[in-house]
N, C-alpha and C positions, 0 to 999 in steps of 0.2 A: 238668127245667125248670129253666132258670137263674133265679136269684133276682136281682132287681133292688135296685141300691143305695138307700138311703134319702136320699141325698145330693142336694141341690139346686145348681144352678148359676145364678149371677146373670150375665146377659147384656146388653151395651149396645151400641146401633147407633143411626144418624141415624133420626129420627121418620120420614123419608120412605121407609123401607125397607119401611114397611107398604103393601101392594099392594091388598089385598081380603080380604073375609071371607064365609064362608057361615054357615050356622046352627050348624055344628059345629067350624070351623076357620078360622085366620087365616093369610094368606099374607105373608110377609116376603121382600124380595129382599135376599138375604145374598151378598155377593160377586157371583158371576156365575150365582147360581141362585135360583129361587124355592122356599122352603122352606114347606111347609104344617104348622102346628102345631095339633093338636087343642086346642080351647078347654078342654077337660077336663083337659089337663095344665098349663096354665098356672096356676102358684102365685100369682103376683103381675105386675101389669103397670102401668106409668105412663109418661107421655109429658109431658116438660116441657123447656123450653130447647132445643127442636130434638134431643131425645135420647129414646129409647125404652129403658126398663129392663124387663127381663123374668126371671122366676125360673121355671126349669124343672127337672123330676126330671133327675139325672143321664143316665138310660138314654136319655132322648129327645135330649138334646144330642148323645150318642155315636151314636145311631142316625142322626140327621140329619147328622151330620158338622159341627156348628157350634161345636165347642170353641174355636175361634180368636176367637169373640166373647165368651167368657167373660172377665169383669173379673178380671185376675189378682191385683189387691189383695186383693180379696174372698176369692179361693181361697187367697192365702197366709196370711190372717189366720185363715182356718178358719170354717166354719159355726157360728153360736152353738149353744151346747147347749141 
């Protein structure tokens, strides 16, 4: 069984990307696709000034193919220890 990284990714996208939610997941329109994110995997979420910021585990970002929405400045600086 593959071990998942403990690293988190910080993503930013327009607040209107949020589409809908169920009891267990939120749906965001990212690019041309609807992407469902389990609420249990959302480490942090904030919406202000027309932008949504969300922090997710690396494995789910890769699994969902949404790496392009990662905040590159945050990745370059490295996650705080």
